NUSE-443010 format. One record per residue: residue in one letter; x, y, z of N, C-alpha, C in turn. Coordinates in steps of 0.05 Angstrom, whole numbers. Layout:
<kolkes>
+-----+--------+--------+--------+--------+--------+--------+--------+--------+--------+
| res |    n.x |    n.y |    n.z |   ca.x |   ca.y |   ca.z |    c.x |    c.y |    c.z |
+-----+--------+--------+--------+--------+--------+--------+--------+--------+--------+
|   a |      X |      Y |      Z |      X |      Y |      Z |      X |      Y |      Z |
...
+-----+--------+--------+--------+--------+--------+--------+--------+--------+--------+
</kolkes>
This chain:
<kolkes>
+-----+--------+--------+--------+--------+--------+--------+--------+--------+--------+
| res |    n.x |    n.y |    n.z |   ca.x |   ca.y |   ca.z |    c.x |    c.y |    c.z |
+-----+--------+--------+--------+--------+--------+--------+--------+--------+--------+
|   x |   -429 |     18 |   -207 |   -428 |     35 |   -231 |   -427 |     17 |   -256 |
|   x |   -442 |     23 |   -276 |   -442 |      7 |   -300 |   -462 |    -16 |   -298 |
|   x |   -469 |    -28 |   -320 |   -489 |    -49 |   -320 |   -480 |    -74 |   -306 |
|   x |   -499 |    -89 |   -295 |   -492 |   -115 |   -282 |   -487 |   -135 |   -305 |
|   x |   -464 |   -148 |   -304 |   -457 |   -166 |   -325 |   -463 |   -195 |   -318 |
|   x |   -464 |   -201 |   -292 |   -470 |   -228 |   -283 |   -478 |   -226 |   -253 |
|   x |   -493 |   -246 |   -244 |   -500 |   -247 |   -216 |   -494 |   -275 |   -206 |
|   x |   -479 |   -277 |   -184 |   -471 |   -302 |   -173 |   -478 |   -303 |   -143 |
|   x |   -496 |   -321 |   -136 |   -505 |   -324 |   -108 |   -515 |   -297 |    -98 |
|   x |   -531 |   -284 |   -115 |   -543 |   -258 |   -109 |   -524 |   -234 |   -108 |
|   x |   -499 |   -238 |   -116 |   -480 |   -216 |   -117 |   -475 |   -208 |   -146 |
|   x |   -479 |   -183 |   -152 |   -474 |   -172 |   -179 |   -444 |   -168 |   -184 |
|   x |   -437 |   -173 |   -209 |   -409 |   -168 |   -219 |   -412 |   -149 |   -242 |
|   x |   -398 |   -127 |   -242 |   -401 |   -107 |   -263 |   -375 |    -99 |   -278 |
|   x |   -354 |   -115 |   -273 |   -329 |   -111 |   -287 |   -321 |   -138 |   -299 |
|   x |   -316 |   -139 |   -325 |   -309 |   -165 |   -338 |   -280 |   -168 |   -344 |
|   x |   -267 |   -146 |   -351 |   -239 |   -147 |   -360 |   -222 |   -126 |   -347 |
|   x |   -196 |   -130 |   -348 |   -177 |   -111 |   -337 |   -179 |    -84 |   -351 |
|   x |   -182 |    -84 |   -377 |   -184 |    -59 |   -392 |   -209 |    -43 |   -383 |
|   x |   -231 |    -57 |   -380 |   -256 |    -45 |   -372 |   -252 |    -32 |   -344 |
|   x |   -239 |    -47 |   -326 |   -234 |    -37 |   -299 |   -218 |    -12 |   -300 |
|   x |   -196 |    -11 |   -315 |   -179 |     12 |   -316 |   -194 |     36 |   -327 |
|   x |   -208 |     32 |   -348 |   -223 |     55 |   -361 |   -242 |     67 |   -341 |
|   x |   -258 |     51 |   -327 |   -278 |     62 |   -309 |   -266 |     74 |   -284 |
|   x |   -245 |     61 |   -274 |   -232 |     71 |   -250 |   -219 |     98 |   -256 |
|   x |   -204 |    100 |   -278 |   -191 |    126 |   -284 |   -211 |    148 |   -290 |
|   x |   -233 |    141 |   -303 |   -253 |    161 |   -309 |   -265 |    173 |   -284 |
|   x |   -270 |    156 |   -264 |   -281 |    166 |   -239 |   -260 |    183 |   -224 |
|   x |   -236 |    172 |   -222 |   -215 |    186 |   -208 |   -209 |    214 |   -220 |
|   x |   -209 |    216 |   -246 |   -204 |    242 |   -259 |   -226 |    262 |   -252 |
|   x |   -250 |    252 |   -248 |   -272 |    270 |   -241 |   -274 |    276 |   -211 |
|   x |   -255 |    265 |   -196 |   -255 |    269 |   -167 |   -276 |    252 |   -153 |
|   x |   -285 |    231 |   -166 |   -306 |    214 |   -154 |   -293 |    189 |   -142 |
|   x |   -298 |    184 |   -117 |   -287 |    160 |   -104 |   -303 |    135 |   -111 |
|   x |   -294 |    113 |   -101 |   -307 |     87 |   -107 |   -295 |     66 |    -88 |
|   x |   -307 |     42 |    -89 |   -295 |     18 |    -77 |   -293 |     -3 |    -99 |
|   x |   -272 |    -18 |    -98 |   -268 |    -40 |   -117 |   -262 |    -65 |   -102 |
|   x |   -279 |    -86 |   -105 |   -276 |   -111 |    -92 |   -272 |   -133 |   -113 |
|   x |   -258 |   -154 |   -106 |   -253 |   -177 |   -124 |   -267 |   -201 |   -112 |
|   x |   -289 |   -210 |   -124 |   -306 |   -231 |   -114 |   -294 |   -259 |   -118 |
|   x |   -288 |   -273 |    -96 |   -279 |   -301 |    -99 |   -296 |   -319 |    -82 |
|   x |   -290 |   -345 |    -81 |   -307 |   -363 |    -66 |   -306 |   -358 |    -36 |
|   x |   -283 |   -350 |    -26 |   -282 |   -344 |      2 |   -300 |   -320 |      9 |
|   x |   -301 |   -300 |     -8 |   -319 |   -278 |     -3 |   -348 |   -287 |     -4 |
|   x |   -355 |   -305 |    -22 |   -382 |   -315 |    -24 |   -390 |   -330 |      2 |
|   x |   -371 |   -346 |     12 |   -376 |   -359 |     38 |   -381 |   -339 |     60 |
|   x |   -365 |   -319 |     61 |   -367 |   -298 |     82 |   -393 |   -282 |     78 |
|   x |   -401 |   -278 |     53 |   -426 |   -263 |     48 |   -450 |   -278 |     59 |
|   x |   -450 |   -305 |     56 |   -473 |   -321 |     65 |   -474 |   -320 |     96 |
|   x |   -451 |   -318 |    109 |   -451 |   -320 |    138 |   -454 |   -293 |    152 |
|   x |   -449 |   -271 |    138 |   -447 |   -245 |    151 |   -464 |   -224 |    135 |
|   x |   -486 |   -215 |    147 |   -503 |   -196 |    134 |   -488 |   -169 |    129 |
|   x |   -471 |   -162 |    147 |   -456 |   -137 |    144 |   -439 |   -138 |    119 |
|   x |   -426 |   -161 |    115 |   -409 |   -165 |     91 |   -426 |   -164 |     66 |
|   x |   -449 |   -177 |     67 |   -467 |   -175 |     44 |   -475 |   -146 |     37 |
|   x |   -481 |   -131 |     58 |   -489 |   -103 |     53 |   -466 |    -87 |     42 |
|   x |   -442 |    -91 |     52 |   -419 |    -77 |     43 |   -414 |    -84 |     13 |
|   x |   -416 |   -109 |      6 |   -413 |   -118 |    -22 |   -434 |   -106 |    -40 |
|   x |   -458 |   -104 |    -29 |   -480 |    -92 |    -45 |   -475 |    -63 |    -52 |
|   x |   -460 |    -49 |    -35 |   -454 |    -21 |    -40 |   -430 |    -16 |    -57 |
|   x |   -415 |    -37 |    -63 |   -390 |    -34 |    -78 |   -395 |    -21 |   -105 |
|   x |   -377 |     -3 |   -112 |   -379 |     10 |   -138 |   -372 |     -9 |   -161 |
|   x |   -350 |    -23 |   -157 |   -340 |    -42 |   -177 |   -335 |    -69 |   -164 |
|   x |   -344 |    -90 |   -178 |   -338 |   -118 |   -169 |   -328 |   -134 |   -193 |
|   x |   -305 |   -147 |   -189 |   -294 |   -163 |   -210 |   -296 |   -193 |   -202 |
|   x |   -290 |   -211 |   -221 |   -290 |   -239 |   -215 |   -262 |   -248 |   -209 |
|   x |   -258 |   -260 |   -185 |   -231 |   -269 |   -177 |   -232 |   -299 |   -173 |
|   x |   -217 |   -313 |   -189 |   -216 |   -342 |   -186 |   -230 |   -356 |   -209 |
|   x |   -217 |   -379 |   -217 |   -228 |   -394 |   -239 |   -257 |   -403 |   -235 |
|   x |   -265 |   -412 |   -210 |   -293 |   -420 |   -207 |   -313 |   -398 |   -211 |
|   x |   -306 |   -374 |   -201 |   -325 |   -351 |   -205 |   -327 |   -344 |   -234 |
|   x |   -305 |   -345 |   -248 |   -306 |   -339 |   -277 |   -322 |   -360 |   -292 |
|   x |   -317 |   -385 |   -285 |   -332 |   -407 |   -299 |   -362 |   -405 |   -294 |
|   x |   -370 |   -398 |   -270 |   -398 |   -396 |   -263 |   -412 |   -372 |   -275 |
|   x |   -397 |   -353 |   -285 |   -409 |   -329 |   -296 |   -405 |   -326 |   -326 |
|   x |   -391 |   -345 |   -338 |   -385 |   -344 |   -367 |   -410 |   -345 |   -384 |
|   x |   -430 |   -360 |   -376 |   -454 |   -362 |   -392 |   -468 |   -335 |   -394 |
|   x |   -468 |   -320 |   -372 |   -480 |   -294 |   -372 |   -463 |   -273 |   -385 |
|   x |   -436 |   -276 |   -382 |   -418 |   -256 |   -393 |   -394 |   -271 |   -405 |
|   x |   -395 |   -278 |   -431 |   -373 |   -293 |   -443 |   -346 |   -280 |   -442 |
|   x |   -344 |   -254 |   -439 |   -318 |   -240 |   -439 |   -306 |   -239 |   -411 |
|   x |   -320 |   -251 |   -391 |   -310 |   -250 |   -363 |   -283 |   -263 |   -360 |
|   x |   -264 |   -250 |   -348 |   -238 |   -261 |   -342 |   -231 |   -256 |   -313 |
|   x |   -212 |   -271 |   -303 |   -204 |   -268 |   -275 |   -190 |   -242 |   -270 |
|   x |   -198 |   -228 |   -249 |   -184 |   -204 |   -241 |   -182 |   -205 |   -210 |
|   x |   -159 |   -213 |   -201 |   -155 |   -216 |   -172 |   -141 |   -191 |   -161 |
|   x |   -141 |   -189 |   -134 |   -128 |   -166 |   -122 |    -99 |   -164 |   -130 |
|   x |    -85 |   -186 |   -131 |    -57 |   -186 |   -138 |    -52 |   -178 |   -167 |
|   x |    -73 |   -180 |   -184 |    -70 |   -172 |   -212 |    -75 |   -143 |   -216 |
|   x |    -85 |   -129 |   -196 |    -93 |   -101 |   -199 |    -70 |    -81 |   -197 |
|   x |    -50 |    -88 |   -181 |    -30 |    -68 |   -174 |    -16 |    -56 |   -199 |
|   x |     -4 |    -73 |   -216 |     11 |    -63 |   -239 |     -5 |    -46 |   -258 |
|   x |    -28 |    -56 |   -268 |    -42 |    -39 |   -287 |    -53 |    -13 |   -275 |
|   x |    -62 |    -14 |   -250 |    -72 |     10 |   -238 |    -50 |     30 |   -232 |
|   x |    -27 |     20 |   -223 |     -4 |     38 |   -218 |      6 |     50 |   -245 |
|   x |      6 |     35 |   -266 |     13 |     45 |   -292 |     -6 |     67 |   -301 |
|   x |    -32 |     62 |   -297 |    -52 |     82 |   -305 |    -50 |    107 |   -287 |
|   x |    -45 |    103 |   -261 |    -42 |    125 |   -242 |    -18 |    143 |   -250 |
|   x |      4 |    131 |   -258 |     27 |    146 |   -266 |     22 |    162 |   -292 |
|   x |      8 |    149 |   -311 |      2 |    162 |   -336 |    -18 |    185 |   -334 |
|   x |    -36 |    183 |   -314 |    -57 |    202 |   -311 |    -54 |    221 |   -287 |
|   x |    -30 |    221 |   -275 |    -24 |    239 |   -252 |    -44 |    235 |   -229 |
|   x |    -49 |    211 |   -222 |    -68 |    205 |   -200 |    -51 |    195 |   -176 |
|   x |    -48 |    211 |   -155 |    -33 |    203 |   -132 |    -45 |    179 |   -118 |
|   x |    -28 |    162 |   -106 |    -37 |    137 |    -93 |    -28 |    136 |    -65 |
|   x |    -41 |    118 |    -49 |    -34 |    113 |    -21 |    -35 |     83 |    -17 |
|   x |    -18 |     73 |      0 |    -18 |     44 |      7 |    -24 |     41 |     36 |
|   x |    -45 |     25 |     43 |    -52 |     20 |     70 |    -55 |     -9 |     76 |
|   x |    -42 |    -19 |     97 |    -44 |    -47 |    105 |    -17 |    -61 |    105 |
|   x |    -18 |    -87 |    105 |      7 |   -103 |    105 |     25 |    -96 |    129 |
|   x |     51 |    -96 |    125 |     70 |    -87 |    145 |     86 |    -65 |    134 |
|   x |     99 |    -49 |    151 |    113 |    -26 |    141 |    137 |    -34 |    123 |
|   x |    150 |    -56 |    131 |    172 |    -65 |    114 |    163 |    -74 |     87 |
|   x |    140 |    -87 |     85 |    129 |    -95 |     60 |    120 |    -71 |     44 |
|   x |    107 |    -52 |     57 |     99 |    -27 |     43 |    123 |    -13 |     31 |
|   x |    144 |     -9 |     47 |    167 |      6 |     37 |    180 |     -8 |     13 |
|   x |    183 |    -35 |     15 |    195 |    -49 |     -7 |    178 |    -49 |    -32 |
|   x |    152 |    -52 |    -29 |    134 |    -52 |    -51 |    133 |    -24 |    -64 |
|   x |    132 |     -3 |    -48 |    131 |     24 |    -59 |    156 |     30 |    -75 |
|   x |    179 |     22 |    -65 |    204 |     26 |    -79 |    204 |     12 |   -106 |
|   x |    195 |    -13 |   -106 |    194 |    -29 |   -131 |    175 |    -17 |   -151 |
|   x |    152 |     -7 |   -142 |    132 |      4 |   -160 |    140 |     30 |   -172 |
|   x |    153 |     47 |   -156 |    163 |     73 |   -167 |    184 |     68 |   -188 |
|   x |    201 |     48 |   -183 |    222 |     41 |   -203 |    209 |     30 |   -229 |
|   x |    188 |     15 |   -226 |    175 |      2 |   -249 |    158 |     22 |   -264 |
|   x |    145 |     41 |   -250 |    127 |     60 |   -262 |    136 |     89 |   -256 |
|   x |    156 |     99 |   -271 |    166 |    126 |   -266 |    143 |    146 |   -267 |
|   x |    143 |    164 |   -248 |    122 |    184 |   -247 |    100 |    176 |   -227 |
|   x |    100 |    152 |   -217 |     80 |    144 |   -198 |     83 |    160 |   -172 |
|   x |     62 |    174 |   -165 |     62 |    192 |   -142 |     50 |    178 |   -118 |
|   x |     67 |    169 |   -100 |     58 |    155 |    -76 |     58 |    176 |    -53 |
|   x |     34 |    182 |    -44 |     31 |    203 |    -23 |     35 |    193 |      5 |
|   x |     34 |    167 |      8 |     39 |    156 |     35 |     35 |    126 |     37 |
|   x |     47 |    115 |     58 |     43 |     86 |     64 |     37 |     84 |     94 |
|   x |     20 |     66 |    101 |     14 |     63 |    130 |      6 |     34 |    136 |
|   x |     19 |     23 |    155 |     13 |     -4 |    165 |     -1 |     -2 |    191 |
|   x |    -26 |    -10 |    193 |    -41 |     -8 |    218 |    -30 |    -28 |    239 |
|   x |    -35 |    -23 |    265 |    -26 |    -41 |    286 |    -42 |    -67 |    286 |
|   x |    -30 |    -87 |    299 |    -44 |   -112 |    301 |    -71 |   -108 |    316 |
|   x |    -92 |   -122 |    306 |   -118 |   -119 |    318 |   -133 |    -94 |    309 |
|   x |   -124 |    -82 |    287 |   -137 |    -58 |    276 |   -166 |    -64 |    270 |
|   x |   -184 |    -46 |    280 |   -213 |    -48 |    277 |   -222 |    -29 |    255 |
|   x |   -233 |    -39 |    233 |   -242 |    -21 |    212 |   -265 |     -3 |    220 |
|   x |   -278 |     -9 |    243 |   -300 |      7 |    252 |   -293 |     24 |    277 |
|   x |   -267 |     24 |    284 |   -258 |     39 |    307 |   -250 |     68 |    300 |
|   x |   -245 |     84 |    320 |   -236 |    111 |    316 |   -210 |    113 |    301 |
|   x |   -190 |     96 |    307 |   -165 |     97 |    292 |   -169 |     94 |    262 |
|   x |   -189 |     79 |    254 |   -195 |     76 |    225 |   -204 |    103 |    213 |
|   x |   -220 |    117 |    228 |   -229 |    144 |    218 |   -205 |    163 |    216 |
|   x |   -187 |    161 |    235 |   -163 |    178 |    235 |   -145 |    171 |    211 |
|   x |   -142 |    145 |    206 |   -127 |    136 |    183 |   -139 |    146 |    157 |
|   x |   -166 |    144 |    155 |   -180 |    154 |    132 |   -175 |    184 |    127 |
|   x |   -174 |    199 |    148 |   -169 |    228 |    146 |   -141 |    233 |    135 |
|   x |   -122 |    217 |    145 |    -94 |    220 |    136 |    -92 |    213 |    106 |
|   x |   -106 |    193 |     98 |   -106 |    185 |     70 |   -117 |    208 |     53 |
|   x |   -140 |    218 |     61 |   -153 |    240 |     46 |   -136 |    265 |     46 |
|   x |   -124 |    272 |     69 |   -107 |    296 |     71 |    -82 |    294 |     54 |
|   x |    -73 |    270 |     48 |    -49 |    266 |     31 |    -53 |    275 |      3 |
|   x |    -78 |    277 |     -5 |    -84 |    284 |    -33 |    -86 |    260 |    -52 |
|   x |    -84 |    236 |    -40 |    -86 |    212 |    -57 |   -114 |    210 |    -69 |
|   x |   -114 |    201 |    -94 |   -140 |    196 |   -107 |   -147 |    167 |   -107 |
|   x |   -126 |    150 |   -103 |   -130 |    121 |   -103 |   -116 |    110 |    -78 |
|   x |   -129 |     92 |    -64 |   -118 |     80 |    -40 |   -120 |     50 |    -42 |
|   x |    -97 |     36 |    -42 |    -96 |      7 |    -43 |    -98 |     -3 |    -14 |
|   x |   -117 |    -20 |     -9 |   -122 |    -30 |     19 |   -115 |    -60 |     20 |
|   x |    -95 |    -66 |     36 |    -84 |    -93 |     37 |    -87 |   -104 |     65 |
|   x |   -111 |   -111 |     73 |   -116 |   -121 |    100 |   -128 |   -150 |    100 |
|   x |   -136 |   -160 |     77 |   -149 |   -186 |     76 |   -179 |   -182 |     81 |
|   x |   -194 |   -202 |     72 |   -224 |   -201 |     75 |   -232 |   -212 |    101 |
|   x |   -252 |   -201 |    114 |   -269 |   -179 |    105 |   -261 |   -152 |    114 |
|   x |   -238 |   -151 |    129 |   -230 |   -125 |    142 |   -226 |   -104 |    121 |
|   x |   -213 |   -110 |     98 |   -207 |    -90 |     78 |   -232 |    -79 |     65 |
|   x |   -252 |    -96 |     61 |   -277 |    -87 |     49 |   -293 |    -70 |     69 |
|   x |   -293 |    -78 |     94 |   -307 |    -62 |    115 |   -295 |    -34 |    116 |
|   x |   -268 |    -33 |    117 |   -255 |     -6 |    119 |   -260 |     10 |     94 |
|   x |   -257 |     -2 |     71 |   -261 |     13 |     46 |   -289 |     24 |     43 |
|   x |   -309 |      8 |     50 |   -336 |     16 |     49 |   -341 |     40 |     68 |
|   x |   -331 |     38 |     92 |   -335 |     59 |    112 |   -322 |     85 |    103 |
|   x |   -297 |     84 |     94 |   -282 |    108 |     88 |   -292 |    121 |     62 |
|   x |   -301 |    104 |     43 |   -311 |    115 |     17 |   -336 |    131 |     22 |
|   x |   -352 |    125 |     42 |   -376 |    141 |     48 |   -369 |    168 |     61 |
|   x |   -345 |    170 |     72 |   -336 |    195 |     85 |   -319 |    212 |     66 |
|   x |   -301 |    199 |     52 |   -282 |    213 |     35 |   -289 |    207 |      6 |
|   x |   -307 |    223 |     -5 |   -319 |    216 |    -31 |   -301 |    221 |    -55 |
|   x |   -277 |    232 |    -50 |   -259 |    236 |    -72 |   -237 |    215 |    -74 |
|   x |   -238 |    195 |    -58 |   -217 |    174 |    -58 |   -228 |    148 |    -66 |
|   x |   -214 |    134 |    -84 |   -222 |    107 |    -92 |   -207 |     87 |    -76 |
|   x |   -221 |     68 |    -64 |   -209 |     48 |    -46 |   -210 |     21 |    -61 |
|   x |   -186 |      9 |    -64 |   -182 |    -15 |    -80 |   -172 |    -37 |    -62 |
|   x |   -187 |    -59 |    -59 |   -180 |    -81 |    -41 |   -162 |   -100 |    -56 |
|   x |   -138 |   -105 |    -45 |   -118 |   -121 |    -59 |   -107 |   -145 |    -44 |
|   x |   -117 |   -151 |    -20 |   -107 |   -174 |     -6 |    -77 |   -174 |     -1 |
|   x |    -64 |   -195 |     -9 |    -35 |   -198 |     -3 |    -17 |   -188 |    -26 |
|   x |    -28 |   -172 |    -44 |    -14 |   -163 |    -68 |     13 |   -149 |    -62 |
|   x |     13 |   -132 |    -41 |     38 |   -118 |    -35 |     59 |   -136 |    -24 |
|   x |     50 |   -157 |     -9 |     69 |   -176 |      1 |     82 |   -192 |    -21 |
|   x |     67 |   -197 |    -43 |     79 |   -211 |    -66 |    100 |   -194 |    -79 |
|   x |     95 |   -168 |    -81 |    114 |   -150 |    -94 |    139 |   -147 |    -77 |
|   x |    135 |   -144 |    -51 |    158 |   -141 |    -33 |    174 |   -166 |    -29 |
|   x |    162 |   -189 |    -35 |    175 |   -215 |    -31 |    170 |   -227 |     -3 |
|   x |    153 |   -214 |     13 |    147 |   -225 |     39 |    129 |   -250 |     37 |
|   x |    114 |   -252 |     15 |    100 |   -277 |      8 |    107 |   -284 |    -20 |
|   x |    106 |   -310 |    -26 |    112 |   -319 |    -54 |     86 |   -328 |    -67 |
|   x |     80 |   -316 |    -90 |     56 |   -322 |   -105 |     60 |   -348 |   -121 |
|   x |     39 |   -361 |   -127 |     40 |   -386 |   -143 |     54 |   -381 |   -170 |
|   x |     68 |   -401 |   -181 |     80 |   -398 |   -207 |     59 |   -390 |   -228 |
|   x |     68 |   -377 |   -249 |     50 |   -367 |   -270 |     32 |   -389 |   -282 |
|   x |     44 |   -413 |   -286 |     28 |   -434 |   -299 |      5 |   -443 |   -281 |
|   x |      9 |   -442 |   -255 |    -13 |   -450 |   -237 |    -35 |   -428 |   -236 |
|   x |    -26 |   -403 |   -239 |    -46 |   -381 |   -241 |    -63 |   -384 |   -266 |
|   x |    -50 |   -391 |   -288 |    -64 |   -392 |   -314 |    -84 |   -415 |   -315 |
|   x |    -79 |   -437 |   -301 |    -97 |   -460 |   -302 |   -117 |   -460 |   -278 |
|   x |   -117 |   -438 |   -263 |   -136 |   -435 |   -241 |   -130 |   -452 |   -217 |
|   x |   -104 |   -458 |   -213 |    -96 |   -475 |   -190 |    -80 |   -460 |   -169 |
|   x |    -82 |   -433 |   -169 |    -67 |   -418 |   -149 |    -76 |   -425 |   -120 |
|   x |   -101 |   -433 |   -118 |   -111 |   -441 |    -91 |    -96 |   -464 |    -80 |
|   x |    -88 |   -483 |    -98 |    -73 |   -506 |    -89 |    -45 |   -499 |    -78 |
|   x |    -33 |   -480 |    -92 |     -7 |   -470 |    -83 |     -9 |   -458 |    -55 |
|   x |    -30 |   -442 |    -51 |    -34 |   -430 |    -24 |    -40 |   -451 |     -3 |
|   x |    -56 |   -471 |    -10 |    -63 |   -492 |      9 |    -38 |   -507 |     17 |
|   x |    -21 |   -514 |     -2 |      4 |   -528 |      4 |     23 |   -511 |     21 |
|   x |     22 |   -485 |     17 |     39 |   -467 |     32 |     31 |   -464 |     61 |
|   x |      4 |   -466 |     66 |     -5 |   -462 |     93 |    -31 |   -479 |     98 |
|   x |    -27 |   -506 |     98 |    -51 |   -523 |    100 |    -67 |   -520 |    126 |
|   x |    -53 |   -515 |    148 |    -67 |   -512 |    174 |    -86 |   -488 |    174 |
|   x |    -77 |   -466 |    163 |    -93 |   -442 |    163 |   -114 |   -442 |    142 |
|   x |   -108 |   -454 |    119 |   -126 |   -452 |     96 |   -144 |   -476 |     91 |
|   x |   -138 |   -498 |    104 |   -153 |   -523 |     99 |   -183 |   -520 |    104 |
|   x |   -190 |   -510 |    127 |   -219 |   -506 |    133 |   -232 |   -486 |    115 |
|   x |   -217 |   -465 |    108 |   -229 |   -445 |     90 |   -235 |   -456 |     63 |
|   x |   -216 |   -471 |     52 |   -220 |   -482 |     25 |   -241 |   -504 |     25 |
|   x |   -244 |   -519 |     48 |   -266 |   -538 |     49 |   -293 |   -524 |     48 |
|   x |   -296 |   -502 |     62 |   -320 |   -486 |     61 |   -325 |   -476 |     32 |
|   x |   -304 |   -468 |     19 |   -307 |   -458 |     -9 |   -316 |   -481 |    -27 |
|   x |   -305 |   -505 |    -23 |   -313 |   -528 |    -39 |   -343 |   -535 |    -35 |
|   x |   -351 |   -534 |    -10 |   -380 |   -540 |     -4 |   -398 |   -519 |    -17 |
|   x |   -390 |   -494 |    -16 |   -406 |   -473 |    -28 |   -407 |   -476 |    -59 |
|   x |   -384 |   -483 |    -70 |   -382 |   -487 |    -99 |   -401 |   -509 |   -108 |
|   x |   -401 |   -531 |    -93 |   -419 |   -554 |    -99 |   -448 |   -545 |    -97 |
|   x |   -454 |   -529 |    -78 |   -482 |   -520 |    -74 |   -490 |   -502 |    -98 |
|   x |   -473 |   -484 |   -106 |   -480 |   -465 |   -128 |   -481 |   -480 |   -154 |
|   x |   -460 |   -496 |   -160 |   -457 |   -508 |   -186 |   -474 |   -533 |   -191 |
|   x |   -480 |   -548 |   -169 |   -494 |   -574 |   -172 |   -521 |   -574 |   -158 |
|   x |   -521 |   -568 |   -133 |   -546 |   -571 |   -117 |   -567 |   -550 |   -124 |
|   x |   -558 |   -526 |   -128 |   -578 |   -505 |   -135 |   -592 |   -511 |   -161 |
|   x |   -578 |   -517 |   -183 |   -592 |   -524 |   -208 |   -610 |   -548 |   -204 |
|   x |   -602 |   -568 |   -188 |   -618 |   -591 |   -183 |   -644 |   -584 |   -168 |
|   x |   -642 |   -566 |   -148 |   -665 |   -557 |   -134 |   -685 |   -543 |   -152 |
|   x |   -674 |   -527 |   -171 |   -691 |   -512 |   -189 |   -706 |   -531 |   -208 |
|   x |   -692 |   -552 |   -216 |   -706 |   -572 |   -234 |   -728 |   -586 |   -219 |
|   x |   -722 |   -594 |   -194 |   -742 |   -609 |   -178 |   -766 |   -592 |   -171 |
|   x |   -762 |   -566 |   -167 |   -784 |   -549 |   -159 |   -797 |   -536 |   -183 |
|   x |   -784 |   -538 |   -207 |   -795 |   -526 |   -231 |   -791 |   -496 |   -231 |
|   x |   -773 |   -486 |   -214 |   -767 |   -457 |   -213 |   -752 |   -448 |   -238 |
+-----+--------+--------+--------+--------+--------+--------+--------+--------+--------+
</kolkes>
């Protein structure tokens, strides 16, 4: 929805700022129109190249924001107002807007203890926030299985207009895309580990590291074994997009 503001590795981005995101999201929700909202980062770009299903899911996304300093930097020339909007940055402004506009919400993913703690904190922070339900799926949850359809029905039956999906990529995008095509009145917002940050089950990088685009380093230091290979793949892709691709175009005259 809305004009394409930038294209990165064949993926369109159509949301540049937090304010723009809130305005469009609320407008659709008030009309009873569902949507999907994804936050494009380097890891997603790596996964898009490797997985056609993920590319197709991203192509159908209603809203796509730029997540991460590299994505913002690579799209600034096309859209100077582009700023970083990560999943963790979405929770507060969307919950504030949901409370102000009487839009019920649902939380799906993470763990039940994290969901309960995050929900309690958000209701205290945003009086009037109407949380219709929280649900933590079991380990091994398949976004294309029957339990996913049943969960989607429970979300829709709750009356929620917005559903925060905290499963991590690509599972949360697969689920959101599937359910949005079935339940057209619910907006599905992919937020990664955002609820764990609110509940305190995970610790987010200090504010200064977020501001200078070094949150990835904090995560890498926190879990080098799990994230080392992932970030290496991201670095290789970044070099390809930022250096090798322009060089190829010069050499071929494209």
